[in-house]
C-alpha positions, 0 to 999 in steps of 0.5 A: 608365070610363064618363063620370061624371054632373056633379052639382050641389052640391044634387044631391050632397046628395041623392047623400049619402043615398043612398049612406049608405043605399040602397035608400031612397025618395025621402021617406027623402030627403024626411025627412033633407032636410027636417030639414036644408034649406029645401027642399020635398018637391017640389024634392028629387024634381026632384032625384032625377029629375035624378040618375035622368036623369044616370044618378047613380041607379037604381030599382027599383019595388015596387008604387007605391014607387019604390026609389033606389040610387046607379049611381056610388060616392061615390069615383068621384064624389070623384075626378071632381069632385077633378081638376075643381076642380085643372083649373079652378083650377090648370090641372091643377097640384097642387103650386101647389094643395098649396103654397097650402093648406099655406100657409092652412091652420094644420096641427098636429104631427099634421097634418104628420106625417100628411102626410110619411107620406102623402108617403113612402109615395107616394116608394116 
């Protein structure tokens, strides 16, 4: 597997757009992010350029219009970020993280049942 690029929080917001709709133009991203952030169009275009340089986004040019598309899947990036988070905060150990989250969060009976099913499946 190729090494996935490190994607900043701001870049994640851009990637979410291209994961949900691609190919899409920079203006498509500006339309979405302009409504949901305080970022100027130039900032969004800079984020797109960084993602192209990191090989997280690719593009096709049609005339003067660039259509961007993801080169990495959301699932791959989520998995990589989860492992990175686990290494940084919990030394790579899953159990202490789970224990911490389970103690902190209010779980419904439905949540607990779903967790039991997941653990039962993993046991098999």
